[in-house]
N, CA, C and O atoms as a Tinker XYZ file with bonds, in Angstrom:
   228  protein
     1  N     68.406000  120.599000   82.556000    73     2
     2  CA    69.231000  120.980000   83.686000    64     1     3
     3  C     68.946000  120.099000   84.901000    63     2     4     5
     4  O     69.866000  119.759000   85.645000    81     3
     5  N     67.688000  119.730000   85.109000    73     3     6
     6  CA    67.344000  118.869000   86.240000    64     5     7
     7  C     67.940000  117.475000   86.070000    63     6     8     9
     8  O     68.298000  116.835000   87.059000    81     7
     9  N     68.050000  116.996000   84.837000    73     7    10
    10  CA    68.621000  115.674000   84.608000    64     9    11
    11  C     70.083000  115.647000   85.022000    63    10    12    13
    12  O     70.545000  114.671000   85.614000    81    11
    13  N     70.814000  116.713000   84.714000    73    11    14
    14  CA    72.220000  116.792000   85.110000    64    13    15
    15  C     72.333000  116.824000   86.634000    63    14    16    17
    16  O     73.210000  116.181000   87.211000    81    15
    17  N     71.460000  117.560000   87.266000    73    15    18
    18  CA    71.466000  117.633000   88.722000    64    17    19
    19  C     71.184000  116.269000   89.329000    63    18    20    21
    20  O     71.856000  115.864000   90.278000    81    19
    21  N     70.215000  115.565000   88.803000    73    19    22
    22  CA    69.884000  114.231000   89.317000    64    21    23
    23  C     71.043000  113.255000   89.133000    63    22    24    25
    24  O     71.320000  112.434000   90.007000    81    23
    25  N     71.710000  113.354000   87.999000    73    23    26
    26  CA    72.861000  112.473000   87.743000    64    25    27
    27  C     73.978000  112.778000   88.735000    63    26    28    29
    28  O     74.564000  111.857000   89.303000    81    27
    29  N     74.281000  114.058000   88.951000    73    27    30
    30  CA    75.341000  114.436000   89.878000    64    29    31
    31  C     75.005000  114.047000   91.316000    63    30    32    33
    32  O     75.887000  113.620000   92.061000    81    31
    33  N     73.759000  114.187000   91.705000    73    31    34
    34  CA    73.354000  113.791000   93.057000    64    33    35
    35  C     73.498000  112.284000   93.220000    63    34    36    37
    36  O     73.998000  111.826000   94.247000    81    35
    37  N     73.081000  111.517000   92.249000    73    35    38
    38  CA    73.208000  110.066000   92.315000    64    37    39
    39  C     74.657000  109.616000   92.378000    63    38    40    41
    40  O     74.998000  108.711000   93.139000    81    39
    41  N     75.517000  110.249000   91.575000    73    39    42
    42  CA    76.934000  109.896000   91.592000    64    41    43
    43  C     77.569000  110.254000   92.931000    63    42    44    45
    44  O     78.360000  109.476000   93.466000    81    43
    45  N     77.235000  111.411000   93.473000    73    43    46
    46  CA    77.850000  111.825000   94.732000    64    45    47
    47  C     77.392000  110.933000   95.885000    63    46    48    49
    48  O     78.166000  110.664000   96.804000    81    47
    49  N     76.159000  110.480000   95.845000    73    47    50
    50  CA    75.695000  109.565000   96.885000    64    49    51
    51  C     76.425000  108.235000   96.803000    63    50    52    53
    52  O     76.836000  107.698000   97.832000    81    51
    53  N     76.593000  107.698000   95.619000    73    51    54
    54  CA    77.266000  106.414000   95.459000    64    53    55
    55  C     78.754000  106.522000   95.766000    63    54    56    57
    56  O     79.295000  105.710000   96.517000    81    55
    57  N     79.411000  107.512000   95.193000    73    55    58
    58  CA    80.843000  107.650000   95.409000    64    57    59
    59  C     81.147000  108.069000   96.846000    63    58    60    61
    60  O     82.174000  107.676000   97.399000    81    59
    61  N     80.280000  108.849000   97.444000    73    59    62
    62  CA    80.478000  109.233000   98.838000    64    61    63
    63  C     80.407000  108.029000   99.758000    63    62    64    65
    64  O     81.169000  107.932000  100.720000    81    63
    65  N     79.506000  107.122000   99.468000    73    63    66
    66  CA    79.405000  105.897000  100.262000    64    65    67
    67  C     80.686000  105.090000  100.162000    63    66    68    69
    68  O     81.223000  104.657000  101.182000    81    67
    69  N     81.187000  104.878000   98.946000    73    67    70
    70  CA    82.415000  104.110000   98.769000    64    69    71
    71  C     83.622000  104.824000   99.370000    63    70    72    73
    72  O     84.531000  104.179000   99.892000    81    71
    73  N     83.631000  106.149000   99.298000    73    71    74
    74  CA    84.710000  106.934000   99.899000    64    73    75
    75  C     84.730000  106.727000  101.408000    63    74    76    77
    76  O     85.798000  106.501000  101.976000    81    75
    77  N     83.585000  106.798000  102.071000    73    75    78
    78  CA    83.528000  106.626000  103.512000    64    77    79
    79  C     83.875000  105.202000  103.935000    63    78    80    81
    80  O     84.509000  105.000000  104.971000    81    79
    81  N     83.468000  104.219000  103.146000    73    79    82
    82  CA    83.822000  102.831000  103.449000    64    81    83
    83  C     85.339000  102.641000  103.339000    63    82    84    85
    84  O     85.948000  102.016000  104.206000    81    83
    85  N     85.944000  103.174000  102.287000    73    83    86
    86  CA    87.390000  103.054000  102.100000    64    85    87
    87  C     88.144000  103.796000  103.204000    63    86    88    89
    88  O     89.163000  103.305000  103.690000    81    87
    89  N     87.663000  104.954000  103.598000    73    87    90
    90  CA    88.289000  105.713000  104.670000    64    89    91
    91  C     88.212000  104.948000  105.986000    63    90    92    93
    92  O     89.190000  104.915000  106.733000    81    91
    93  N     87.079000  104.340000  106.279000    73    91    94
    94  CA    86.919000  103.558000  107.505000    64    93    95
    95  C     87.853000  102.350000  107.522000    63    94    96    97
    96  O     88.466000  102.048000  108.546000    81    95
    97  N     87.958000  101.669000  106.402000    73    95    98
    98  CA    88.864000  100.522000  106.315000    64    97    99
    99  C     90.304000  100.975000  106.507000    63    98   100   101
   100  O     91.086000  100.299000  107.174000    81    99
   101  N     90.655000  102.109000  105.928000    73    99   102
   102  CA    92.009000  102.648000  106.085000    64   101   103
   103  C     92.338000  102.987000  107.528000    63   102   104   105
   104  O     93.449000  102.720000  107.987000    81   103
   105  N     91.396000  103.567000  108.243000    73   103   106
   106  CA    91.622000  103.909000  109.647000    64   105   107
   107  C     91.791000  102.648000  110.485000    63   106   108   109
   108  O     92.659000  102.601000  111.356000    81   107
   109  N     90.988000  101.639000  110.238000    73   107   110
   110  CA    91.087000  100.392000  111.006000    64   109   111
   111  C     92.414000   99.693000  110.710000    63   110   112   113
   112  O     93.059000   99.183000  111.626000    81   111
   113  N     92.822000   99.665000  109.459000    73   111   114
   114  CA    94.100000   99.041000  109.101000    64   113   115
   115  C     95.248000   99.790000  109.762000    63   114   116   117
   116  O     96.175000   99.163000  110.273000    81   115
   117  N     95.206000  101.114000  109.762000    73   115   118
   118  CA    96.258000  101.913000  110.404000    64   117   119
   119  C     96.310000  101.645000  111.905000    63   118   120   121
   120  O     97.393000  101.529000  112.478000    81   119
   121  N     95.158000  101.547000  112.537000    73   119   122
   122  CA    95.113000  101.351000  113.980000    64   121   123
   123  C     95.637000   99.974000  114.386000    63   122   124   125
   124  O     96.249000   99.843000  115.446000    81   123
   125  N     95.414000   98.962000  113.580000    73   123   126
   126  CA    95.826000   97.608000  113.929000    64   125   127
   127  C     97.109000   97.165000  113.237000    63   126   128   129
   128  O     97.482000   95.997000  113.343000    81   127
   129  N     97.797000   98.064000  112.531000    73   127   130
   130  CA    99.040000   97.713000  111.853000    64   129   131
   131  C    100.108000   97.407000  112.905000    63   130   132   133
   132  O    100.313000   98.213000  113.813000    81   131
   133  N    100.794000   96.263000  112.806000    73   131   134
   134  CA   101.745000   95.867000  113.849000    64   133   135
   135  C    102.878000   96.881000  114.069000    63   134   136   137
   136  O    103.384000   96.989000  115.186000    81   135
   137  N    103.272000   97.598000  113.068000    73   135   138
   138  CA   104.359000   98.565000  113.212000    64   137   139
   139  C    104.001000   99.769000  114.066000    63   138   140   141
   140  O    104.895000  100.473000  114.536000    81   139
   141  N    102.727000  100.020000  114.275000    73   139   142
   142  CA   102.299000  101.169000  115.064000    64   141   143
   143  C    102.143000  100.847000  116.543000    63   142   144   145
   144  O    101.813000  101.731000  117.333000    81   143
   145  N    102.371000   99.609000  116.926000    73   143   146
   146  CA   102.154000   99.191000  118.307000    64   145   147
   147  C    103.021000   99.989000  119.282000    63   146   148   149
   148  O    102.530000  100.436000  120.318000    81   147
   149  N    104.315000  100.175000  118.959000    73   147   150
   150  CA   105.202000  100.910000  119.863000    64   149   151
   151  C    104.738000  102.355000  120.025000    63   150   152   153
   152  O    104.756000  102.895000  121.131000    81   151
   153  N    104.327000  102.972000  118.938000    73   151   154
   154  CA   103.876000  104.366000  118.989000    64   153   155
   155  C    102.624000  104.498000  119.859000    63   154   156   157
   156  O    102.531000  105.427000  120.662000    81   155
   157  N    101.675000  103.596000  119.714000    73   155   158
   158  CA   100.445000  103.673000  120.490000    64   157   159
   159  C    100.688000  103.342000  121.959000    63   158   160   161
   160  O    100.083000  103.954000  122.839000    81   159
   161  N    101.571000  102.378000  122.230000    73   159   162
   162  CA   101.872000  102.046000  123.620000    64   161   163
   163  C    102.572000  103.199000  124.319000    63   162   164   165
   164  O    102.259000  103.497000  125.472000    81   163
   165  N    103.513000  103.854000  123.647000    73   163   166
   166  CA   104.192000  104.982000  124.287000    64   165   167
   167  C    103.230000  106.142000  124.498000    63   166   168   169
   168  O    103.343000  106.850000  125.498000    81   167
   169  N    102.303000  106.355000  123.602000    73   167   170
   170  CA   101.302000  107.409000  123.786000    64   169   171
   171  C    100.393000  107.088000  124.961000    63   170   172   173
   172  O    100.009000  107.987000  125.709000    81   171
   173  N    100.047000  105.826000  125.133000    73   171   174
   174  CA    99.193000  105.436000  126.249000    64   173   175
   175  C     99.924000  105.607000  127.578000    63   174   176   177
   176  O     99.312000  105.979000  128.579000    81   175
   177  N    101.219000  105.340000  127.591000    73   175   178
   178  CA   101.986000  105.491000  128.823000    64   177   179
   179  C    102.215000  106.961000  129.170000    63   178   180   181
   180  O    102.330000  107.300000  130.347000    81   179
   181  N    102.282000  107.816000  128.195000    73   179   182
   182  CA   102.519000  109.236000  128.450000    64   181   183
   183  C    101.295000  109.925000  129.026000    63   182   184   185
   184  O    101.423000  110.958000  129.682000    81   183
   185  N    100.132000  109.384000  128.797000    73   183   186
   186  CA    98.914000  110.010000  129.296000    64   185   187
   187  C     98.897000  110.002000  130.815000    63   186   188   189
   188  O     98.619000  111.024000  131.443000    81   187
   189  N     99.189000  108.870000  131.398000    73   187   190
   190  CA    99.212000  108.739000  132.853000    64   189   191
   191  C    100.567000  108.167000  133.250000    63   190   192   193
   192  O    100.836000  106.983000  133.042000    81   191
   193  N    101.411000  109.010000  133.818000    73   191   194
   194  CA   102.705000  108.531000  134.289000    64   193   195
   195  C    102.512000  107.822000  135.629000    63   194   196   197
   196  O    101.495000  108.006000  136.299000    81   195
   197  N    103.480000  107.025000  136.004000    73   195   198
   198  CA   103.361000  106.263000  137.242000    64   197   199
   199  C    103.279000  107.214000  138.441000    63   198   200   201
   200  O    104.094000  108.128000  138.569000    81   199
   201  N    102.304000  106.998000  139.305000    73   199   202
   202  CA   102.119000  107.836000  140.470000    64   201   203
   203  C    101.209000  109.017000  140.233000    63   202   204   205
   204  O    100.919000  109.755000  141.175000    81   203
   205  N    100.756000  109.225000  139.042000    73   203   206
   206  CA    99.887000  110.364000  138.731000    64   205   207
   207  C     98.466000  109.911000  138.427000    63   206   208   209
   208  O     97.786000  110.518000  137.600000    81   207
   209  N     98.019000  108.867000  139.077000    73   207   210
   210  CA    96.698000  108.337000  138.772000    64   209   211
   211  C     95.606000  108.896000  139.681000    63   210   212   213
   212  O     94.525000  108.315000  139.778000    81   211
   213  N     95.880000  110.021000  140.349000    73   211   214
   214  CA    94.886000  110.666000  141.205000    64   213   215
   215  C     94.238000  111.824000  140.461000    63   214   216   217
   216  O     94.872000  112.420000  139.591000    81   215
   217  N     93.008000  112.153000  140.775000    73   215   218
   218  CA    92.359000  113.287000  140.109000    64   217   219
   219  C     93.018000  114.612000  140.486000    63   218   220   221
   220  O     93.636000  114.729000  141.544000    81   219
   221  N     92.884000  115.581000  139.631000    73   219   222
   222  CA    93.433000  116.909000  139.884000    64   221   223
   223  C     92.662000  117.567000  141.019000    63   222   224   225
   224  O     91.457000  117.354000  141.151000    81   223
   225  N     93.349000  118.374000  141.851000    73   223   226
   226  CA    92.632000  119.058000  142.952000    64   225   227
   227  C     91.688000  120.116000  142.467000    63   226   228
   228  O     91.024000  120.767000  143.274000    81   227
């Protein structure tokens, strides 16, 4: 039973590492994809509209 546990722990550590690397690459590709530029620019402009750059009272 311990051998099965050790095998499963080893597999989950290896596959988890590759899963996180693939997820990170996917997020970076999504963020820098040229088609998303308009969406990100409009979101950035909506955060602070012109004339609203003062702190809240």
